[in-house]
mmJSON file of the N, C-alpha and C atoms, coordinates in Angstrom:
{"data_MODEL":{"atom_site":{
"group_PDB":["ATOM","ATOM","ATOM","ATOM","ATOM","ATOM","ATOM","ATOM","ATOM","ATOM","ATOM","ATOM","ATOM","ATOM","ATOM","ATOM","ATOM","ATOM","ATOM","ATOM","ATOM","ATOM","ATOM","ATOM","ATOM","ATOM","ATOM","ATOM","ATOM","ATOM","ATOM","ATOM","ATOM","ATOM","ATOM","ATOM","ATOM","ATOM","ATOM","ATOM","ATOM","ATOM","ATOM","ATOM","ATOM","ATOM","ATOM","ATOM","ATOM","ATOM","ATOM","ATOM","ATOM","ATOM","ATOM","ATOM","ATOM","ATOM","ATOM","ATOM","ATOM","ATOM","ATOM","ATOM","ATOM","ATOM","ATOM","ATOM","ATOM","ATOM","ATOM","ATOM","ATOM","ATOM","ATOM","ATOM","ATOM","ATOM","ATOM","ATOM","ATOM","ATOM","ATOM","ATOM","ATOM","ATOM","ATOM","ATOM","ATOM","ATOM","ATOM","ATOM","ATOM","ATOM","ATOM","ATOM","ATOM","ATOM","ATOM","ATOM","ATOM","ATOM","ATOM","ATOM","ATOM","ATOM","ATOM","ATOM","ATOM","ATOM","ATOM","ATOM","ATOM","ATOM","ATOM","ATOM","ATOM","ATOM","ATOM","ATOM","ATOM","ATOM","ATOM","ATOM","ATOM","ATOM","ATOM","ATOM","ATOM","ATOM","ATOM","ATOM","ATOM","ATOM","ATOM","ATOM","ATOM","ATOM","ATOM","ATOM","ATOM","ATOM","ATOM","ATOM","ATOM","ATOM","ATOM"],
"id":[1,2,3,4,5,6,7,8,9,10,11,12,13,14,15,16,17,18,19,20,21,22,23,24,25,26,27,28,29,30,31,32,33,34,35,36,37,38,39,40,41,42,43,44,45,46,47,48,49,50,51,52,53,54,55,56,57,58,59,60,61,62,63,64,65,66,67,68,69,70,71,72,73,74,75,76,77,78,79,80,81,82,83,84,85,86,87,88,89,90,91,92,93,94,95,96,97,98,99,100,101,102,103,104,105,106,107,108,109,110,111,112,113,114,115,116,117,118,119,120,121,122,123,124,125,126,127,128,129,130,131,132,133,134,135,136,137,138,139,140,141,142,143,144,145,146,147],
"type_symbol":["N","C","C","N","C","C","N","C","C","N","C","C","N","C","C","N","C","C","N","C","C","N","C","C","N","C","C","N","C","C","N","C","C","N","C","C","N","C","C","N","C","C","N","C","C","N","C","C","N","C","C","N","C","C","N","C","C","N","C","C","N","C","C","N","C","C","N","C","C","N","C","C","N","C","C","N","C","C","N","C","C","N","C","C","N","C","C","N","C","C","N","C","C","N","C","C","N","C","C","N","C","C","N","C","C","N","C","C","N","C","C","N","C","C","N","C","C","N","C","C","N","C","C","N","C","C","N","C","C","N","C","C","N","C","C","N","C","C","N","C","C","N","C","C","N","C","C"],
"label_atom_id":["N","CA","C","N","CA","C","N","CA","C","N","CA","C","N","CA","C","N","CA","C","N","CA","C","N","CA","C","N","CA","C","N","CA","C","N","CA","C","N","CA","C","N","CA","C","N","CA","C","N","CA","C","N","CA","C","N","CA","C","N","CA","C","N","CA","C","N","CA","C","N","CA","C","N","CA","C","N","CA","C","N","CA","C","N","CA","C","N","CA","C","N","CA","C","N","CA","C","N","CA","C","N","CA","C","N","CA","C","N","CA","C","N","CA","C","N","CA","C","N","CA","C","N","CA","C","N","CA","C","N","CA","C","N","CA","C","N","CA","C","N","CA","C","N","CA","C","N","CA","C","N","CA","C","N","CA","C","N","CA","C","N","CA","C","N","CA","C","N","CA","C"],
"label_alt_id":[null,null,null,null,null,null,null,null,null,null,null,null,null,null,null,null,null,null,null,null,null,null,null,null,null,null,null,null,null,null,null,null,null,null,null,null,null,null,null,null,null,null,null,null,null,null,null,null,null,null,null,null,null,null,null,null,null,null,null,null,null,null,null,null,null,null,null,null,null,null,null,null,null,null,null,null,null,null,null,null,null,null,null,null,null,null,null,null,null,null,null,null,null,null,null,null,null,null,null,null,null,null,null,null,null,null,null,null,null,null,null,null,null,null,null,null,null,null,null,null,null,null,null,null,null,null,null,null,null,null,null,null,null,null,null,null,null,null,null,null,null,null,null,null,null,null,null],
"label_comp_id":["MET","MET","MET","SER","SER","SER","THR","THR","THR","GLY","GLY","GLY","PRO","PRO","PRO","TYR","TYR","TYR","LEU","LEU","LEU","PRO","PRO","PRO","GLY","GLY","GLY","SER","SER","SER","PHE","PHE","PHE","ASP","ASP","ASP","VAL","VAL","VAL","GLU","GLU","GLU","SER","SER","SER","TYR","TYR","TYR","GLU","GLU","GLU","PRO","PRO","PRO","LEU","LEU","LEU","LEU","LEU","LEU","GLN","GLN","GLN","ARG","ARG","ARG","GLN","GLN","GLN","THR","THR","THR","ALA","ALA","ALA","LEU","LEU","LEU","LEU","LEU","LEU","ALA","ALA","ALA","PHE","PHE","PHE","VAL","VAL","VAL","VAL","VAL","VAL","ALA","ALA","ALA","PHE","PHE","PHE","VAL","VAL","VAL","LEU","LEU","LEU","LEU","LEU","LEU","VAL","VAL","VAL","SER","SER","SER","THR","THR","THR","GLY","GLY","GLY","LEU","LEU","LEU","ALA","ALA","ALA","PHE","PHE","PHE","ASP","ASP","ASP","VAL","VAL","VAL","TYR","TYR","TYR","PHE","PHE","PHE","GLY","GLY","GLY","TYR","TYR","TYR"],
"label_asym_id":["A","A","A","A","A","A","A","A","A","A","A","A","A","A","A","A","A","A","A","A","A","A","A","A","A","A","A","A","A","A","A","A","A","A","A","A","A","A","A","A","A","A","A","A","A","A","A","A","A","A","A","A","A","A","A","A","A","A","A","A","A","A","A","A","A","A","A","A","A","A","A","A","A","A","A","A","A","A","A","A","A","A","A","A","A","A","A","A","A","A","A","A","A","A","A","A","A","A","A","A","A","A","A","A","A","A","A","A","A","A","A","A","A","A","A","A","A","A","A","A","A","A","A","A","A","A","A","A","A","A","A","A","A","A","A","A","A","A","A","A","A","A","A","A","A","A","A"],
"label_entity_id":["1","1","1","1","1","1","1","1","1","1","1","1","1","1","1","1","1","1","1","1","1","1","1","1","1","1","1","1","1","1","1","1","1","1","1","1","1","1","1","1","1","1","1","1","1","1","1","1","1","1","1","1","1","1","1","1","1","1","1","1","1","1","1","1","1","1","1","1","1","1","1","1","1","1","1","1","1","1","1","1","1","1","1","1","1","1","1","1","1","1","1","1","1","1","1","1","1","1","1","1","1","1","1","1","1","1","1","1","1","1","1","1","1","1","1","1","1","1","1","1","1","1","1","1","1","1","1","1","1","1","1","1","1","1","1","1","1","1","1","1","1","1","1","1","1","1","1"],
"label_seq_id":[1,1,1,2,2,2,3,3,3,4,4,4,5,5,5,6,6,6,7,7,7,8,8,8,9,9,9,10,10,10,11,11,11,12,12,12,13,13,13,14,14,14,15,15,15,16,16,16,17,17,17,18,18,18,19,19,19,20,20,20,21,21,21,22,22,22,23,23,23,24,24,24,25,25,25,26,26,26,27,27,27,28,28,28,29,29,29,30,30,30,31,31,31,32,32,32,33,33,33,34,34,34,35,35,35,36,36,36,37,37,37,38,38,38,39,39,39,40,40,40,41,41,41,42,42,42,43,43,43,44,44,44,45,45,45,46,46,46,47,47,47,48,48,48,49,49,49],
"pdbx_PDB_ins_code":[null,null,null,null,null,null,null,null,null,null,null,null,null,null,null,null,null,null,null,null,null,null,null,null,null,null,null,null,null,null,null,null,null,null,null,null,null,null,null,null,null,null,null,null,null,null,null,null,null,null,null,null,null,null,null,null,null,null,null,null,null,null,null,null,null,null,null,null,null,null,null,null,null,null,null,null,null,null,null,null,null,null,null,null,null,null,null,null,null,null,null,null,null,null,null,null,null,null,null,null,null,null,null,null,null,null,null,null,null,null,null,null,null,null,null,null,null,null,null,null,null,null,null,null,null,null,null,null,null,null,null,null,null,null,null,null,null,null,null,null,null,null,null,null,null,null,null],
"Cartn_x":[-2.998,-2.321,-1.905,-0.796,-0.299,-0.721,-1.2,-1.689,-0.721,0.389,1.325,2.332,3.105,4.139,3.569,2.305,1.698,0.373,-0.002,-1.246,-2.432,-3.478,-4.682,-5.332,-5.682,-6.293,-5.308,-4.015,-3.009,-2.196,-2.562,-1.901,-0.571,0.507,1.837,2.608,2.922,3.607,5.04,5.657,7.046,7.214,6.291,6.401,5.738,4.926,4.207,5.068,6.0,6.796,7.669,8.417,9.231,8.38,7.204,6.295,5.862,5.553,5.119,6.248,7.471,8.623,8.859,8.692,8.886,7.824,6.58,5.502,5.752,6.239,6.514,7.629,8.675,9.786,9.307,8.463,7.928,7.064,6.235,5.354,6.173,7.217,8.08,8.756,9.187,9.831,8.854,7.625,6.603,6.277,6.123,5.809,6.938,8.183,9.333,9.392,9.108,9.135,8.071,6.863,5.762,6.092,6.652,7.037,8.094,9.066,10.14,9.58,8.706,8.12,7.255,6.416,5.525,6.328,7.41,8.27,8.954,9.421,10.058,9.084,7.85,6.833,6.523,6.443,6.149,7.258,8.514,9.638,9.595,9.244,9.147,8.101,6.956,5.878,6.277,6.906,7.246,8.294,9.321,10.402,10.143,9.072,8.674,9.595,10.143,11.01,10.165],
"Cartn_y":[-38.638,-37.409,-36.625,-35.938,-35.193,-33.735,-33.183,-31.806,-30.877,-31.421,-30.571,-31.391,-30.747,-31.437,-32.369,-32.186,-33.062,-33.579,-34.769,-35.377,-34.639,-34.432,-33.794,-34.675,-34.089,-34.872,-35.112,-35.242,-35.422,-34.136,-33.328,-32.039,-32.256,-32.21,-32.478,-31.171,-30.819,-29.557,-29.599,-30.771,-30.918,-30.513,-30.954,-30.66,-29.333,-28.823,-27.574,-26.358,-26.515,-25.379,-24.735,-25.514,-24.885,-24.101,-24.624,-23.94,-22.61,-22.619,-21.401,-20.372,-20.851,-19.942,-19.332,-20.156,-19.66,-18.62,-18.87,-17.912,-16.614,-16.724,-15.533,-14.701,-15.379,-14.675,-13.988,-14.687,-14.119,-12.909,-13.033,-11.927,-10.713,-10.953,-9.86,-9.177,-9.976,-9.428,-8.561,-9.046,-8.299,-6.989,-7.043,-5.838,-4.813,-5.288,-4.385,-3.768,-4.582,-4.096,-3.026,-3.285,-2.323,-1.021,-1.133,0.062,0.859,0.138,0.789,1.531,0.869,1.476,2.676,2.516,3.619,4.807,4.527,5.607,6.317,5.542,6.119,6.992,6.531,7.315,8.59,8.473,9.643,10.686,10.238,11.162,11.799,10.989,11.516,12.619,12.387,13.378,14.61,14.366,15.468,16.395,15.796,16.605,17.004,16.454,16.843,16.332,15.098,14.544,14.052],
"Cartn_z":[1.657,1.256,2.494,2.391,3.548,3.443,4.55,4.547,5.258,5.765,6.482,7.251,8.12,8.889,9.949,10.321,11.312,10.787,11.257,10.811,11.399,10.598,11.12,12.178,13.299,14.371,15.498,15.166,16.217,16.338,17.304,17.489,18.182,17.403,17.947,18.094,19.331,19.601,19.067,19.115,18.677,17.216,16.361,14.933,14.588,15.502,15.24,15.567,16.508,16.979,15.892,15.094,14.038,13.043,12.722,11.802,12.39,13.687,14.373,14.394,14.651,14.674,13.302,12.243,10.886,10.549,10.95,10.708,11.462,12.704,13.513,12.886,12.405,11.756,10.482,9.721,8.48,8.78,9.821,10.208,10.636,11.428,11.881,10.695,9.708,8.513,7.724,7.561,6.816,7.527,8.858,9.634,9.505,9.627,9.506,8.114,7.09,5.71,5.488,5.995,5.845,6.57,7.772,8.526,7.761,7.2,6.453,5.243,4.494,3.293,3.656,4.683,5.063,5.59,6.316,6.818,5.655,4.678,3.499,2.726,2.572,1.871,2.64,3.967,4.799,4.646,4.636,4.451,3.068,2.061,0.693,0.62,1.213,1.186,1.999,3.16,4.066,3.458,2.853,2.291,0.843,0.262,-1.085,-2.176,-1.985,-3.031,-4.194],
"occupancy":[1.0,1.0,1.0,1.0,1.0,1.0,1.0,1.0,1.0,1.0,1.0,1.0,1.0,1.0,1.0,1.0,1.0,1.0,1.0,1.0,1.0,1.0,1.0,1.0,1.0,1.0,1.0,1.0,1.0,1.0,1.0,1.0,1.0,1.0,1.0,1.0,1.0,1.0,1.0,1.0,1.0,1.0,1.0,1.0,1.0,1.0,1.0,1.0,1.0,1.0,1.0,1.0,1.0,1.0,1.0,1.0,1.0,1.0,1.0,1.0,1.0,1.0,1.0,1.0,1.0,1.0,1.0,1.0,1.0,1.0,1.0,1.0,1.0,1.0,1.0,1.0,1.0,1.0,1.0,1.0,1.0,1.0,1.0,1.0,1.0,1.0,1.0,1.0,1.0,1.0,1.0,1.0,1.0,1.0,1.0,1.0,1.0,1.0,1.0,1.0,1.0,1.0,1.0,1.0,1.0,1.0,1.0,1.0,1.0,1.0,1.0,1.0,1.0,1.0,1.0,1.0,1.0,1.0,1.0,1.0,1.0,1.0,1.0,1.0,1.0,1.0,1.0,1.0,1.0,1.0,1.0,1.0,1.0,1.0,1.0,1.0,1.0,1.0,1.0,1.0,1.0,1.0,1.0,1.0,1.0,1.0,1.0],
"B_iso_or_equiv":[0.0,0.0,0.0,0.0,0.0,0.0,0.0,0.0,0.0,0.0,0.0,0.0,0.0,0.0,0.0,0.0,0.0,0.0,0.0,0.0,0.0,0.0,0.0,0.0,0.0,0.0,0.0,0.0,0.0,0.0,0.0,0.0,0.0,0.0,0.0,0.0,0.0,0.0,0.0,0.0,0.0,0.0,0.0,0.0,0.0,0.0,0.0,0.0,0.0,0.0,0.0,0.0,0.0,0.0,0.0,0.0,0.0,0.0,0.0,0.0,0.0,0.0,0.0,0.0,0.0,0.0,0.0,0.0,0.0,0.0,0.0,0.0,0.0,0.0,0.0,0.0,0.0,0.0,0.0,0.0,0.0,0.0,0.0,0.0,0.0,0.0,0.0,0.0,0.0,0.0,0.0,0.0,0.0,0.0,0.0,0.0,0.0,0.0,0.0,0.0,0.0,0.0,0.0,0.0,0.0,0.0,0.0,0.0,0.0,0.0,0.0,0.0,0.0,0.0,0.0,0.0,0.0,0.0,0.0,0.0,0.0,0.0,0.0,0.0,0.0,0.0,0.0,0.0,0.0,0.0,0.0,0.0,0.0,0.0,0.0,0.0,0.0,0.0,0.0,0.0,0.0,0.0,0.0,0.0,0.0,0.0,0.0],
"pdbx_formal_charge":[null,null,null,null,null,null,null,null,null,null,null,null,null,null,null,null,null,null,null,null,null,null,null,null,null,null,null,null,null,null,null,null,null,null,null,null,null,null,null,null,null,null,null,null,null,null,null,null,null,null,null,null,null,null,null,null,null,null,null,null,null,null,null,null,null,null,null,null,null,null,null,null,null,null,null,null,null,null,null,null,null,null,null,null,null,null,null,null,null,null,null,null,null,null,null,null,null,null,null,null,null,null,null,null,null,null,null,null,null,null,null,null,null,null,null,null,null,null,null,null,null,null,null,null,null,null,null,null,null,null,null,null,null,null,null,null,null,null,null,null,null,null,null,null,null,null,null],
"auth_seq_id":[1,1,1,2,2,2,3,3,3,4,4,4,5,5,5,6,6,6,7,7,7,8,8,8,9,9,9,10,10,10,11,11,11,12,12,12,13,13,13,14,14,14,15,15,15,16,16,16,17,17,17,18,18,18,19,19,19,20,20,20,21,21,21,22,22,22,23,23,23,24,24,24,25,25,25,26,26,26,27,27,27,28,28,28,29,29,29,30,30,30,31,31,31,32,32,32,33,33,33,34,34,34,35,35,35,36,36,36,37,37,37,38,38,38,39,39,39,40,40,40,41,41,41,42,42,42,43,43,43,44,44,44,45,45,45,46,46,46,47,47,47,48,48,48,49,49,49],
"auth_comp_id":["MET","MET","MET","SER","SER","SER","THR","THR","THR","GLY","GLY","GLY","PRO","PRO","PRO","TYR","TYR","TYR","LEU","LEU","LEU","PRO","PRO","PRO","GLY","GLY","GLY","SER","SER","SER","PHE","PHE","PHE","ASP","ASP","ASP","VAL","VAL","VAL","GLU","GLU","GLU","SER","SER","SER","TYR","TYR","TYR","GLU","GLU","GLU","PRO","PRO","PRO","LEU","LEU","LEU","LEU","LEU","LEU","GLN","GLN","GLN","ARG","ARG","ARG","GLN","GLN","GLN","THR","THR","THR","ALA","ALA","ALA","LEU","LEU","LEU","LEU","LEU","LEU","ALA","ALA","ALA","PHE","PHE","PHE","VAL","VAL","VAL","VAL","VAL","VAL","ALA","ALA","ALA","PHE","PHE","PHE","VAL","VAL","VAL","LEU","LEU","LEU","LEU","LEU","LEU","VAL","VAL","VAL","SER","SER","SER","THR","THR","THR","GLY","GLY","GLY","LEU","LEU","LEU","ALA","ALA","ALA","PHE","PHE","PHE","ASP","ASP","ASP","VAL","VAL","VAL","TYR","TYR","TYR","PHE","PHE","PHE","GLY","GLY","GLY","TYR","TYR","TYR"],
"auth_asym_id":["A","A","A","A","A","A","A","A","A","A","A","A","A","A","A","A","A","A","A","A","A","A","A","A","A","A","A","A","A","A","A","A","A","A","A","A","A","A","A","A","A","A","A","A","A","A","A","A","A","A","A","A","A","A","A","A","A","A","A","A","A","A","A","A","A","A","A","A","A","A","A","A","A","A","A","A","A","A","A","A","A","A","A","A","A","A","A","A","A","A","A","A","A","A","A","A","A","A","A","A","A","A","A","A","A","A","A","A","A","A","A","A","A","A","A","A","A","A","A","A","A","A","A","A","A","A","A","A","A","A","A","A","A","A","A","A","A","A","A","A","A","A","A","A","A","A","A"],
"auth_atom_id":["N","CA","C","N","CA","C","N","CA","C","N","CA","C","N","CA","C","N","CA","C","N","CA","C","N","CA","C","N","CA","C","N","CA","C","N","CA","C","N","CA","C","N","CA","C","N","CA","C","N","CA","C","N","CA","C","N","CA","C","N","CA","C","N","CA","C","N","CA","C","N","CA","C","N","CA","C","N","CA","C","N","CA","C","N","CA","C","N","CA","C","N","CA","C","N","CA","C","N","CA","C","N","CA","C","N","CA","C","N","CA","C","N","CA","C","N","CA","C","N","CA","C","N","CA","C","N","CA","C","N","CA","C","N","CA","C","N","CA","C","N","CA","C","N","CA","C","N","CA","C","N","CA","C","N","CA","C","N","CA","C","N","CA","C","N","CA","C","N","CA","C"],
"pdbx_PDB_model_num":[1,1,1,1,1,1,1,1,1,1,1,1,1,1,1,1,1,1,1,1,1,1,1,1,1,1,1,1,1,1,1,1,1,1,1,1,1,1,1,1,1,1,1,1,1,1,1,1,1,1,1,1,1,1,1,1,1,1,1,1,1,1,1,1,1,1,1,1,1,1,1,1,1,1,1,1,1,1,1,1,1,1,1,1,1,1,1,1,1,1,1,1,1,1,1,1,1,1,1,1,1,1,1,1,1,1,1,1,1,1,1,1,1,1,1,1,1,1,1,1,1,1,1,1,1,1,1,1,1,1,1,1,1,1,1,1,1,1,1,1,1,1,1,1,1,1,1]
}}}
């Protein structure tokens, strides 16, 4: 059975790099989204909307 893009035990940087880039992009998107939401909530509370 396959557990991922690379075989367990053989740490292959070539196949691991795209996965890492995808995770980094996803993390950046989540962080930006959380910042956007928290900023929006802060403005809502501050201006009393």
